[in-house]
C-alpha positions, 0 to 999 in steps of 0.5 A: 500499499505505501509503494503505490500510495494507497491508503487503506480501512482495515477490517477487524473481526475476532468476535464475528465475521458474517454473524459466525465465530470462524475467525476467532483463534482455535483457544476460543473455539474450543473452550465454550465454558469460557468464551459462551456462545448464542444459546438457542431456544432448545438450549443448543449453543450455536457458531456464534459468540455471545455479546453478553459474555463479558469474557468474550468481549475481555479477550476481544478489547486485549486483542484489539488494544494490541493490535492498535498498540502496533499500528500506533508504532509501526503505521506512522506514515498514516497508511491505515486511515480507518478500521471497521470493528467487526462484520456483519455481525449478528446472530444466525438461526436465532433471534438472540441469545437465550443463554442465562446472561442474554435472560437475565437482560431481558428481563431487566429494564432496557437502558434509558438511553435507548428511550431518550433517543427513541423520543429524541428521533420519532421514527423508524421500526424500533420507535413504531414497535415501542409506540405500538407496545405503549409507548412505555418510559421504562420496562423490560424489553419485552414490555417496551417493544413487544414480539421484536423485543428480542431482536432489538435486544440483540443489536443494542447489545452488539452496537454498545459492545462495539462501541466499547471495542472502539472506545478502547481502540481510540484511546490507544490511536485515534482512527475512525 
């Protein structure tokens, strides 16, 4: 890239790549007791790491910080201009994680910041579901969103996970 005067936007996939954990290291894949996977309603583990597992996040964060430190030292001419964190994150084959950590979150109050944003922007499918379910100011995911609550909780938690990774990386290397 340097030799040809190109700039790069790198793609970081550790927890997700096309909603699977295919690119996670073997030491993650072979230790599902430590690195929790998404659990289906029937109790089966899916081939997707759970966004609700802090051990998963900690391993991803440690690797991402190491990567950012490396870039900061080695990429002094700023060939890398941005990093996309994760790629097509999500869950295939299930609306949400039904594991114990996820179930606790599902039955807990929806983050107040999400309700504040819904009221502020006032449009879109999440807003419409919230209004259809009664537009309550607080409550659990199903109380606030009804039927699509699981998918909304998943989207919120994955986005929060990625935002936390971005913050950790930006603390080392200020790239978009």
